[in-house]
Each structure stands twice: as structure tokens, then as C-alpha cells.
DSSP file (Angstrom, degrees, kcal/mol; ACC not computed):
  #  RESIDUE AA STRUCTURE BP1 BP2  ACC     N-H-->O    O-->H-N    N-H-->O    O-->H-N    TCO  KAPPA ALPHA  PHI   PSI    X-CA   Y-CA   Z-CA
    1    1 A M     >        0   0    0      0, 0.0     4,-2.3     0, 0.0     5,-0.2   0.000 360.0 360.0 360.0 -41.9    0.0    0.0    0.0
    2    2 A N  H  >  +     0   0    0      1,-0.2     4,-2.6     2,-0.2     5,-0.1   0.890 360.0  50.1 -65.1 -39.0    2.8    2.4    0.9
    3    3 A D  H  > S+     0   0    0      2,-0.2     4,-2.3     1,-0.2    -1,-0.2   0.893 110.4  50.6 -64.5 -39.2    4.6    1.8   -2.5
    4    4 A E  H  > S+     0   0    0      2,-0.2     4,-1.7     1,-0.2    -2,-0.2   0.912 112.0  47.0 -64.0 -42.7    1.3    2.4   -4.3
    5    5 A R  H  X S+     0   0    0     -4,-2.3     4,-2.4     1,-0.2    -2,-0.2   0.902 111.0  52.6 -65.4 -41.6    0.8    5.7   -2.4
    6    6 A N  H  X S+     0   0    0     -4,-2.6     4,-2.9     1,-0.2    -2,-0.2   0.902 108.7  48.8 -62.4 -41.7    4.4    6.7   -3.1
    7    7 A S  H  X S+     0   0    0     -4,-2.3     4,-2.2     2,-0.2    -1,-0.2   0.858 110.4  51.8 -69.4 -32.1    4.1    6.2   -6.8
    8    8 A T  H  X S+     0   0    0     -4,-1.7     4,-2.2     2,-0.2    -2,-0.2   0.924 112.8  44.9 -65.3 -43.7    0.8    8.2   -6.8
    9    9 A V  H  X S+     0   0    0     -4,-2.4     4,-3.0     2,-0.2     5,-0.2   0.907 111.0  53.9 -66.3 -41.0    2.6   11.0   -5.0
   10   10 A D  H  X S+     0   0    0     -4,-2.9     4,-2.4     1,-0.2    -1,-0.2   0.916 109.6  48.3 -57.6 -43.2    5.6   10.7   -7.4
   11   11 A T  H  X S+     0   0    0     -4,-2.2     4,-2.5     2,-0.2    -1,-0.2   0.917 112.6  47.8 -63.3 -44.3    3.3   11.1  -10.3
   12   12 A L  H  X S+     0   0    0     -4,-2.2     4,-2.6     2,-0.2    -2,-0.2   0.912 111.9  49.4 -64.2 -43.1    1.6   14.1   -8.8
   13   13 A V  H  X S+     0   0    0     -4,-3.0     4,-2.4     2,-0.2    -2,-0.2   0.921 112.0  49.1 -61.8 -43.9    4.9   15.8   -8.0
   14   14 A S  H  X S+     0   0    0     -4,-2.4     4,-2.2    -5,-0.2    -2,-0.2   0.916 111.7  48.4 -62.0 -43.9    6.1   15.1  -11.5
   15   15 A A  H  X S+     0   0    0     -4,-2.5     4,-2.7     1,-0.2    -2,-0.2   0.912 111.8  49.4 -64.1 -42.3    2.9   16.6  -13.0
   16   16 A L  H  X S+     0   0    0     -4,-2.6     4,-2.4     2,-0.2    -2,-0.2   0.899 109.7  51.4 -64.4 -40.2    3.1   19.7  -10.8
   17   17 A R  H  X S+     0   0    0     -4,-2.4     4,-0.9     2,-0.2    -1,-0.2   0.913 111.6  47.5 -63.0 -41.7    6.8   20.2  -11.7
   18   18 A S  H >X S+     0   0    0     -4,-2.2     4,-2.5     1,-0.2     3,-0.8   0.934 112.2  49.5 -63.6 -45.5    5.9   20.0  -15.4
   19   19 A L  H 3X S+     0   0    0     -4,-2.7     4,-2.7     1,-0.2    -2,-0.2   0.874 103.4  60.2 -61.4 -37.0    2.9   22.4  -14.9
   20   20 A S  H 3< S+     0   0    0     -4,-2.4    -1,-0.2     1,-0.2    -2,-0.2   0.781 114.1  37.0 -63.9 -24.4    5.1   24.9  -13.1
   21   21 A V  H << S+     0   0    0     -4,-0.9    -2,-0.2    -3,-0.8    -1,-0.2   0.835 121.0  43.9 -90.9 -38.8    7.3   25.2  -16.2
   22   22 A E  H  < S+     0   0    0     -4,-2.5    -2,-0.2    -5,-0.1    -3,-0.2   0.768  86.4  98.2 -84.3 -27.6    4.6   24.9  -18.8
   23   23 A I     <  -     0   0    0     -4,-2.7     2,-0.8    -5,-0.2     8,-0.1  -0.374  68.0-138.8 -64.7 137.5    1.9   27.2  -17.4
   24   24 A Q        +     0   0    0     -2,-0.1     2,-0.4     6,-0.0    -1,-0.1  -0.865  33.9 159.7-102.2 109.1    2.0   30.7  -19.0
   25   25 A S        -     0   0    0     -2,-0.8     3,-0.3     1,-0.1     6,-0.1  -0.996  39.8-134.6-128.7 137.3    1.4   33.4  -16.4
   26   26 A G  S    S+     0   0    0     -2,-0.4    -1,-0.1     1,-0.2    -2,-0.0   0.871 104.1  30.5 -57.7 -42.6    2.4   36.9  -16.9
   27   27 A D  S    S-     0   0    0     -3,-0.1    -1,-0.2     0, 0.0    -3,-0.0   0.535 101.2-124.2 -99.6  -6.3    4.0   37.5  -13.6
   28   28 A G  S  > S+     0   0    0     -3,-0.3     4,-2.4     1,-0.0     5,-0.2   0.496  75.7 121.8  79.8   2.7    5.2   33.9  -12.9
   29   29 A V  H  > S+     0   0    0      2,-0.2     4,-2.7     1,-0.2     5,-0.2   0.926  74.2  48.8 -65.0 -44.6    3.3   33.7   -9.6
   30   30 A A  H  > S+     0   0    0      1,-0.2     4,-2.5     2,-0.2     5,-0.2   0.912 111.7  50.3 -61.3 -42.4    1.3   30.7  -10.7
   31   31 A N  H  > S+     0   0    0      1,-0.2     4,-2.5     2,-0.2    -1,-0.2   0.931 112.8  46.1 -60.5 -45.9    4.5   29.0  -11.9
   32   32 A A  H  X S+     0   0    0     -4,-2.4     4,-2.7     2,-0.2    -2,-0.2   0.901 112.7  50.0 -64.9 -41.6    6.2   29.7   -8.5
   33   33 A A  H  X S+     0   0    0     -4,-2.7     4,-2.3     2,-0.2    -2,-0.2   0.917 113.3  45.1 -65.1 -43.3    3.2   28.5   -6.5
   34   34 A I  H  X S+     0   0    0     -4,-2.5     4,-2.1     2,-0.2    -2,-0.2   0.902 114.0  49.8 -68.1 -40.4    2.8   25.3   -8.4
   35   35 A G  H  X S+     0   0    0     -4,-2.5     4,-2.1    -5,-0.2    -2,-0.2   0.913 111.3  49.1 -62.6 -42.8    6.6   24.6   -8.2
   36   36 A E  H  X S+     0   0    0     -4,-2.7     4,-2.6     1,-0.2     5,-0.2   0.896 109.1  52.8 -63.5 -40.6    6.6   25.3   -4.5
   37   37 A A  H  X S+     0   0    0     -4,-2.3     4,-2.4     1,-0.2    -1,-0.2   0.902 108.4  50.9 -61.5 -41.2    3.6   22.9   -4.0
   38   38 A A  H  X S+     0   0    0     -4,-2.1     4,-2.2     2,-0.2    -2,-0.2   0.924 111.8  46.7 -62.5 -44.7    5.5   20.2   -5.9
   39   39 A E  H  X S+     0   0    0     -4,-2.1     4,-2.3     2,-0.2    -2,-0.2   0.906 113.1  48.4 -66.1 -41.7    8.6   20.7   -3.7
   40   40 A R  H  X S+     0   0    0     -4,-2.6     4,-2.5     2,-0.2    -1,-0.2   0.896 111.0  50.6 -66.2 -39.1    6.6   20.7   -0.5
   41   41 A L  H  X S+     0   0    0     -4,-2.4     4,-2.0    -5,-0.2    -1,-0.2   0.904 109.9  50.5 -64.2 -40.9    4.7   17.6   -1.5
   42   42 A A  H  X S+     0   0    0     -4,-2.2     4,-1.9     2,-0.2    -2,-0.2   0.907 111.5  48.4 -63.1 -41.5    8.0   15.8   -2.3
   43   43 A L  H  X S+     0   0    0     -4,-2.3     4,-2.4     1,-0.2    -2,-0.2   0.895 109.7  52.0 -65.7 -40.0    9.3   16.8    1.2
   44   44 A L  H  X S+     0   0    0     -4,-2.5     4,-2.7     1,-0.2    -1,-0.2   0.873 107.2  53.3 -63.3 -36.5    6.2   15.6    2.9
   45   45 A Q  H  X S+     0   0    0     -4,-2.0     4,-2.3     2,-0.2    -1,-0.2   0.918 109.2  48.2 -65.0 -42.4    6.5   12.3    1.1
   46   46 A V  H  X S+     0   0    0     -4,-1.9     4,-2.2     2,-0.2    -2,-0.2   0.929 114.0  46.8 -61.8 -45.5   10.1   11.9    2.4
   47   47 A A  H  X S+     0   0    0     -4,-2.4     4,-2.5     1,-0.2    -2,-0.2   0.896 111.2  51.7 -64.4 -40.4    9.0   12.8    5.9
   48   48 A N  H  X S+     0   0    0     -4,-2.7     4,-2.3     2,-0.2    -1,-0.2   0.902 109.7  49.3 -63.6 -41.8    6.0   10.4    5.7
   49   49 A T  H  X S+     0   0    0     -4,-2.3     4,-2.2     2,-0.2    -1,-0.2   0.921 111.6  49.2 -63.1 -44.2    8.2    7.5    4.6
   50   50 A A  H  X S+     0   0    0     -4,-2.2     4,-2.3     1,-0.2    -2,-0.2   0.901 111.7  49.0 -62.8 -41.0   10.7    8.2    7.5
   51   51 A M  H  X S+     0   0    0     -4,-2.5     4,-2.4     2,-0.2    -1,-0.2   0.879 109.2  52.2 -68.1 -36.7    7.8    8.3   10.0
   52   52 A S  H  X S+     0   0    0     -4,-2.3     4,-1.9     2,-0.2    -2,-0.2   0.915 111.0  47.5 -63.7 -42.2    6.4    5.1    8.7
   53   53 A E  H  X S+     0   0    0     -4,-2.2     4,-2.1     2,-0.2    -2,-0.2   0.898 111.8  50.3 -65.4 -40.3    9.8    3.4    9.1
   54   54 A A  H  X S+     0   0    0     -4,-2.3     4,-2.6     1,-0.2    -2,-0.2   0.887 108.6  52.6 -64.6 -39.2   10.2    4.9   12.6
   55   55 A A  H  X S+     0   0    0     -4,-2.4     4,-2.3     2,-0.2    -1,-0.2   0.891 108.6  50.3 -64.1 -39.6    6.7    3.6   13.6
   56   56 A E  H  X S+     0   0    0     -4,-1.9     4,-2.0     2,-0.2    -1,-0.2   0.912 111.8  47.8 -63.3 -42.5    7.7    0.1   12.4
   57   57 A Q  H  X S+     0   0    0     -4,-2.1     4,-2.5     2,-0.2    -2,-0.2   0.895 111.0  51.0 -65.1 -40.5   10.9    0.2   14.4
   58   58 A L  H  X S+     0   0    0     -4,-2.6     4,-2.6     2,-0.2    -2,-0.2   0.901 109.1  50.7 -64.5 -41.2    8.9    1.5   17.5
   59   59 A A  H  X S+     0   0    0     -4,-2.3     4,-2.4     2,-0.2    -1,-0.2   0.905 111.5  48.1 -63.0 -41.1    6.4   -1.4   17.1
   60   60 A L  H  X S+     0   0    0     -4,-2.0     4,-2.6     2,-0.2     5,-0.2   0.909 110.8  51.1 -65.5 -42.0    9.3   -3.9   16.9
   61   61 A L  H  X S+     0   0    0     -4,-2.5     4,-2.8     2,-0.2    -2,-0.2   0.915 110.6  49.3 -60.6 -43.8   11.0   -2.3   20.0
   62   62 A H  H  X S+     0   0    0     -4,-2.6     4,-2.6     2,-0.2     5,-0.2   0.939 111.2  49.3 -60.5 -47.3    7.7   -2.6   21.9
   63   63 A E  H  X S+     0   0    0     -4,-2.4     4,-1.9     1,-0.2    -2,-0.2   0.922 114.7  43.9 -58.7 -46.9    7.3   -6.2   20.9
   64   64 A K  H  X S+     0   0    0     -4,-2.6     4,-2.2     2,-0.2    -1,-0.2   0.884 112.2  53.1 -68.2 -38.7   10.8   -7.1   22.0
   65   65 A S  H  X S+     0   0    0     -4,-2.8     4,-2.5    -5,-0.2    -2,-0.2   0.922 109.5  48.3 -62.2 -44.8   10.6   -5.1   25.2
   66   66 A V  H  X S+     0   0    0     -4,-2.6     4,-2.8     1,-0.2    -1,-0.2   0.895 109.5  53.5 -63.2 -40.0    7.4   -6.9   26.2
   67   67 A A  H  X S+     0   0    0     -4,-1.9     4,-2.2    -5,-0.2    -1,-0.2   0.914 110.4  46.7 -61.5 -42.6    9.0  -10.3   25.4
   68   68 A V  H  X S+     0   0    0     -4,-2.2     4,-2.8     2,-0.2    -2,-0.2   0.926 113.4  48.6 -64.5 -44.8   12.0   -9.4   27.7
   69   69 A L  H  X S+     0   0    0     -4,-2.5     4,-2.5     2,-0.2     5,-0.2   0.902 110.1  51.3 -64.1 -40.6    9.8   -8.3   30.5
   70   70 A Q  H  X S+     0   0    0     -4,-2.8     4,-1.8     1,-0.2     5,-0.2   0.936 112.5  46.5 -61.5 -45.1    7.6  -11.4   30.2
   71   71 A W  H  X S+     0   0    0     -4,-2.2     4,-2.5    -5,-0.2     5,-0.3   0.940 112.0  51.2 -60.4 -47.7   10.6  -13.6   30.4
   72   72 A Y  H  X S+     0   0    0     -4,-2.8     4,-1.8     1,-0.2     6,-0.3   0.911 114.9  40.9 -58.9 -46.3   12.1  -11.6   33.4
   73   73 A Y  H  < S+     0   0    0     -4,-2.5    -1,-0.2     1,-0.2    -2,-0.2   0.739 116.2  48.7 -80.3 -22.2    8.9  -11.8   35.4
   74   74 A R  H  < S+     0   0    0     -4,-1.8    -2,-0.2    -5,-0.2    -1,-0.2   0.866 113.1  45.7 -82.3 -38.3    8.1  -15.4   34.6
   75   75 A V  H  < S+     0   0    0     -4,-2.5    -2,-0.2    -5,-0.2    -3,-0.2   0.958  78.9 178.3 -69.9 -50.2   11.5  -16.8   35.4
   76   76 A G     <  +     0   0    0     -4,-1.8     3,-0.2    -5,-0.3    -1,-0.1   0.289  57.6  81.0  72.7 -11.4   11.8  -14.8   38.6
   77   77 A D        +     0   0    0      1,-0.1    -1,-0.1     2,-0.0    -4,-0.1   0.195  58.2  97.3-112.0  17.7   15.2  -16.1   39.6
   78   78 A V        -     0   0    0     -6,-0.3    -1,-0.1     1,-0.2    -5,-0.1   0.686  67.5-163.2 -81.3 -16.6   17.4  -13.9   37.5
   79   79 A G        +     0   0    0     -3,-0.2    -1,-0.2     1,-0.1    -3,-0.1  -0.153  35.0 109.7  66.2-165.7   18.1  -11.4   40.3
   80   80 A G  S    S-     0   0    0      2,-0.0     2,-0.2     0, 0.0    -1,-0.1  -0.206  76.2 -27.6  88.2 178.6   19.5   -8.0   39.5
   81   81 A A        -     0   0    0      1,-0.2     4,-0.4    -2,-0.0     0, 0.0  -0.470  41.7-165.3 -73.6 133.4   17.9   -4.6   39.7
   82   82 A V  S >> S+     0   0    0     -2,-0.2     4,-2.2     2,-0.1     3,-0.5   0.773  78.2  76.8 -84.9 -29.3   14.2   -4.3   39.3
   83   83 A E  H 3> S+     0   0    0      1,-0.3     4,-2.2     2,-0.2     5,-0.2   0.885  92.5  50.0 -54.2 -46.6   14.2   -0.6   38.8
   84   84 A P  H 3> S+     0   0    0      0, 0.0     4,-2.2     0, 0.0    -1,-0.3   0.880 110.8  51.7 -60.1 -33.9   15.4   -0.7   35.1
   85   85 A M  H <> S+     0   0    0     -3,-0.5     4,-2.5    -4,-0.4    -2,-0.2   0.878 106.9  52.7 -68.9 -35.9   12.7   -3.3   34.4
   86   86 A E  H  X S+     0   0    0     -4,-2.2     4,-2.1     2,-0.2    -1,-0.2   0.907 109.9  48.6 -64.3 -40.0   10.1   -1.0   35.9
   87   87 A E  H  X S+     0   0    0     -4,-2.2     4,-2.4     2,-0.2    -2,-0.2   0.896 110.8  50.8 -65.0 -39.4   11.3    1.8   33.6
   88   88 A L  H  X S+     0   0    0     -4,-2.2     4,-2.5     2,-0.2    -2,-0.2   0.891 108.0  52.9 -65.0 -39.3   11.2   -0.6   30.7
   89   89 A M  H  X>S+     0   0    0     -4,-2.5     5,-2.1     2,-0.2     4,-1.3   0.925 109.3  49.1 -61.3 -43.2    7.6   -1.6   31.6
   90   90 A K  H  <5S+     0   0    0     -4,-2.1     3,-0.4     1,-0.2    -2,-0.2   0.932 112.3  47.9 -60.7 -45.3    6.6    2.1   31.6
   91   91 A A  H  <5S+     0   0    0     -4,-2.4    -1,-0.2     1,-0.2    -2,-0.2   0.869 115.0  45.3 -63.7 -36.3    8.2    2.6   28.2
   92   92 A A  H  <5S-     0   0    0     -4,-2.5    -1,-0.2    -5,-0.2    -2,-0.2   0.627 110.0-124.9 -82.8 -13.5    6.5   -0.5   26.9
   93   93 A G  T  <5 +     0   0    0     -4,-1.3     2,-0.3    -3,-0.4    -3,-0.2   0.853  67.5 119.5  75.1  34.7    3.2    0.5   28.4
   94   94 A V      < -     0   0    0     -5,-2.1    -1,-0.3    -6,-0.1     2,-0.3  -0.868  51.9-136.3-128.3 163.2    2.6   -2.7   30.4
   95   95 A T     >  -     0   0    0     -2,-0.3     4,-2.1    -3,-0.1     5,-0.1  -0.741  27.4-113.4-113.2 164.8    2.2   -3.6   34.1
   96   96 A E  H  > S+     0   0    0     -2,-0.3     4,-2.1     1,-0.2     5,-0.1   0.890 118.6  54.8 -62.5 -38.9    3.7   -6.5   36.1
   97   97 A E  H  4 S+     0   0    0      1,-0.2     4,-0.3     2,-0.2    -1,-0.2   0.908 108.0  48.5 -61.5 -41.9    0.2   -7.9   36.5
   98   98 A W  H >4 S+     0   0    0      1,-0.2     3,-0.9     2,-0.2    -1,-0.2   0.907 112.0  49.3 -64.7 -40.8   -0.3   -7.9   32.7
   99   99 A L  H 3< S+     0   0    0     -4,-2.1    -1,-0.2     1,-0.2    -2,-0.2   0.849 113.0  46.6 -67.3 -33.6    3.0   -9.6   32.2
  100  100 A C  T 3< S+     0   0    0     -4,-2.1    -1,-0.2    -5,-0.1    -2,-0.2   0.332  83.3 127.7 -93.6   7.7    2.3  -12.3   34.8
  101  101 A R    <         0   0    0     -3,-0.9    -3,-0.1    -4,-0.3    -4,-0.0  -0.209 360.0 360.0 -62.2 155.7   -1.2  -13.1   33.6
  102  102 A K              0   0    0      0, 0.0    -1,-0.1     0, 0.0    -4,-0.0   0.414 360.0 360.0-106.4 360.0   -1.9  -16.7   32.9
């Protein structure tokens, strides 16, 4: 879906860039506005792609963090500081009760 959306945006950016050159306006304001719109749309597409990739990484981090926390609280004999695990639970958005559910 993301590739399909990107190619649609690529097509639109290309069309806008062509229009910004081909449109005949006496003062060039229309050309500049259309060209600026094309550049901003291209930048938004880059930012959107980066955010999508970051969201995927965040989801993976959450999944892995929860797996570590589940292991830690189920094994129970690993010792060590609990405080870092509590911070990890906060970051992952889970509670000890949720992790220890049966």
C-alpha cells in the first residue's frame, strides 16, 4: 500500500513540476506557487516515509521489550535490579500484572 501511495505522489509531484514550467502566467506567480507545491509535497512524502519506518521500528521495539519483560517476570530467579525493568515496563506501556497473567 505504501509503495502504491508513493508512486501516486511521485506522479503528482512530476505533473506539478511540469505544470510549473509549462503554465503561462504573466507575472510567474502561478508557476512559482505550483513549483513550491511540488517541492513541499515531495518533502512531505520523504517525511512520511521516514515516519512510517520509525513507527515500524517502534512497534518492533515494543514487541521485543514486552518479550524481555515477560521472560524476566516469569523466570523470577534472574536477580538484579528491578528498577530498570520498571522503567522498561513504563516505556512499553505494560504492568507487572499484565506480564504475569496466565
